[in-house]
N, C-alpha and C positions, 0 to 999 in steps of 0.2 A: 511730657509722657503721652498725652493724647495724640500729639503730632507723630510720635514714634509709632504708636499703635495704629494710627490711621495710615501712615506710610507703609507699615508692615502689611496691613490688609490690602492696600493697593498693589503692593509687590506680589503677594500671594495670588491675588485675583489675576494679575498679569501673567503669572506663571501658568495658572489654570487655563487662561485663554490660549496661550501658546501651546500648552499640552494638547488641548482638545482640537486646536487648529491643525497641528502636526498630525495628530491621530486621524482626523478627518481626511487630510490630504493623502496619508499613507493608505488608508483603507479604500478610498475611492479612486486613487490614481495608480498606486503601485500594487497593492494586494489584488486589485481587480484584474491585473494583467498576468498574474501568476497562473501556472497550470492548474493548481488546486482550485482557485476561484473560477477559472474558466470551466473546469469540469462541473463544479457545483451549479453554475449558471446553466450549462447545457442540460444537465440532468433535470433541473427544475422546469425547464421548458418542455421536456419530453417524458418526464417520469411516469405520466399516466399511460404511456405506451409500452413501458419497459416490462418484459416478462422474465428477462434473464440479466442478472447483475454479476459482473466479474469484479472480484475484490482481491486485495492482497498487495504484494510488493512488486518489484521489477520483473519477476518471472511472469506474473499475470499481465503486467503492463506491456512488456516487450513481446511476449510469446503468443498472445491471443489478440488477433485482429478482429474486432467486432464487425467491421465492414464486410468480412468474409463469413461471419457466423450466422447472423440472422437480421431481420428487419426490426427486431425488438430487443436487441442486446445493447447493454451499456457497460463500457469498461471504466470502472471507478478506481482501479488499482493505481497506486503511487509507489514509486521506487523507495525502498527502505522502510516501508510500513510494517509495523508489528501487528500481532493479533490484537493487542490491546487497542491500538488506534482503529483497527478494522472493526472491532466490536462496537466501539462507541459511535463510529460513523454509521454502521448498519443500524444500530439501535435508534439513532436520531432519524434515520430514513424511515424506519418502520413506524415510529411513533409520531412523526411530525410532517412527513411529506406524503404526497399522493402516490401510493404504491399498490393500488388495487389490482393492477395487472401482474404484479410480480409473482413468479412461480418457482424460479430457480436461482440459487446463488452458486457461483463457482469460486473456489478458494484454492490457494496453493497448499500442498501437503508435502513439503520438501524437507530434506535433512536439516537445512539451515533455518527453517521456519520457526523452530522451537528453541533456538540458541539464545543464551542470555546476552549475546552480542547486540541484540536489538530489542529484546523483550521489554525493556524498561525505557523505551525511547519516548520521553515526555519533554525533552529539552528543546528539540527542534521546532521552530515556528509555533510557539504558544499563542501568538496573536491570531493565528488561524484556528488552532485546535481548541481554543477556549470555548468555542460555541458547541463543541461536541463532547470533549472529555470531561467527566466528573472528577476533578482533581482531588477532591476530598475523599470520595469513594476509593479512588486509586491509591491515595496515600494511606488510607486505613488498611486496605488490602495488602499493601506491600510494606507496611510499617515505615513509610517515608512521608508521613503527613506534612511535616514542616517543610521539607524540600518541595513537595508537590504544591503546597500553598505559595511558596516563594516563586515557583515557576509560573503559577497562575497569575500572580501579581505582575510579574515581568510581562506577561501577555497583554497587560493593559498599557504598556508603553511600546506600541508597535514600531515606532520610528527608531527605537533602539534595538529591540529584539529582532526586528526585521531589517537590520542594517545590510546584511548580505543581499537580500532581495532588492533593497534600494539601490545598491551599487550595480546589480545586474540590470535593473530597470534603466538606470542612467546610461549604461553601456548599450542599451537597446536590445539586450539578449531576449527580452520578453516580447518583442514585437512579432516574432514568428508564431505561427499557429502551433498548437499542441501536437497535432498530427505530424507536422514537419519536424518538430523536436524529437519525437519518438523515432521516426524513420531515420533521421540523420544520426541518431545515437546508435542504431543497430546496423549501419552499413559497414561491413567488414567481413573478413574471412579468416577464421581461426586456423584454418589449415595452412595459412602462410606464416603463422607464428614461428619464429626461429627457435624458440624453446618452449613449446606448449606445456611440458611437464612442470617447468619452473613457474610458469604463469598460473597453472592450475593449483600448484602447491601453495603459492602465495594467496590465492583466493580462498582455498580451504582453510589455511591458517587464520585468515581474517575472520572467517565464519565461526571457526571452532576452537582455535588455539587459545587456551586459558579460559574457555567459556564452558558453562554447563550446557550440554547439548539438549537436555530436556529440562528447560527452565520452568520452575513452578508457576511463575507469573504467565508465561506464554501458554502453558497448558490450561491454566485457570480461565484465561480470556478466550482461548480456542473453544473450551467447553461451553462457555457462556454464549458464544456465537452459535454453536450447535443447538443450545437450548432455546434461544429466542427464535431461531429459524424453525425449529420444530413446532414451537407455540404458534408461529405464523403460518404453519402448514406449507413451508417452503421445502423444495427438494434441494439438498446440499450435494454438490459435486466437488470432490476433492481430487486435485490433479498433482501427481508427482511429475514435475516438469523435466523435459529432456536435459541432460548434461553430457558433456564430453566424457569419453572413457578416461582421459587424463584426470579430470576433476573427480570422477567417481572413485578412482584409485586413491587420489590424494585425500578425499573426504573419508574414505574407509580407514585411514590411519587414525582418525579421531572417533569415528562412529561405526558400530557394528549394525549394518542396515537392518538385518533380520530382527535382531533384538530390539532395535529402536522402534520399528513399527509394531512389533508385538506388544511392547510396553505401552505405546499410544493407544492401541486397541483396548487394552485392559483398563487404562485410565479414563478413556473418553469415547472413542469412536464406536466401540461395540454397543454403546447404549442408544445409538441413533441409527435411523435409516438413511444411510449415505451411499453414494456411488463413488467408488475410487477408480480413477483411471491412472494406471501405472505406465509412465512413459520415460522413466529415468534412463533406460538403456535403448530407447527407440532409435536414436541416431548415433550410437557408438560407431566410431571409425568413419563418421561423416562430418569431419570438422569443418568442411566447407559450408555447412549449414549453421555454424555458430559465429557470433561476433567476438566472443571470448569463451572461456572454458565452461561457463554455465548459463549463457544467454544466447538464444537463437538470433540469427541475422534476418534480414528481410525475407529471403527465400525460405529459410527455416520456419519463420513465423507463418508464412503463407501455407506451407505444407502441414505444419502442425495444427493450424486452425481448421483446415479442411478435415484432418484426421479426427479431431475431437468433435467436430460438427457431425461427421458421419456416425461416430460412436453414439453420441447423444441423440441423434435422430432415430437410431435403432432402439435405444433404451427408453426414450421419453417422447418420441414423436415430435421433437422440436427442430428448429433450424432448417426449414424447407426453403425459405427465401434467403437472399444473400446480401441485401443492402441493409445498412444499419444506421441508427440514429446516434449511436455512441462513438467514442473515440478513445 
């Protein structure tokens, strides 16, 4: 019996050693090469200089080039990010990182931003988000405590939950710089699409089809972003990003734009001092500035960044210089 017990202990100890070794390798070799980790590292190196932080999803990431905005702008946006993830990342930054120069945060304020399609996105990359998201708090807020705890536990097994990133790393996809990844992903011309209406319809269906366009979780965390930004005396800039005419028409089949933003104003934004820049229709009938129906391409990104830089220069006196520490 003692031998069985001893052998069991050695076996468990061996499993723990393997677990921690694999976790160490994943975190220091693979995770460190992801775009998320690279952004975190670059922000830590320069955050004492940052006065403007760009947050949000792929619209913020693809459409705003910090290198054209100012010498103190950092783009921390990540494709597919929800307001929940954005809230916890900003909260961590304000509470735990050097942010004494921060004055402005820029957020997307788009039709799809509040869709239940992404509002409860806590499954992807828990090995990374575990250091930011309070999974218990989230679970209590959304009545999904058990599921949230399960996902948090999965985050402790990064070599399994991060299998996709491991495969990408082995294929050397992460050897490129983040800037190159962004630019390569937005090289294209939507005006050359053979069926732009169908592409836009598919995109709108992905965002809104079968989803609540004003999801309560998204609204809750958006309001919390507004609240902590106000407490920190930050100016919030909300941007309605440019979309193609085809996408706007397709999205309008799911969302009444006027009622949508009126409802948001009633629920949250009217309580705060925010600047809203409405550019949804700015590039209607200029599909050559888009890579797809709702994302700008390289040239569209350049023009749009200069446009918002000029607008915010007039409103806030920012963005006089053009070189940036962010990406």
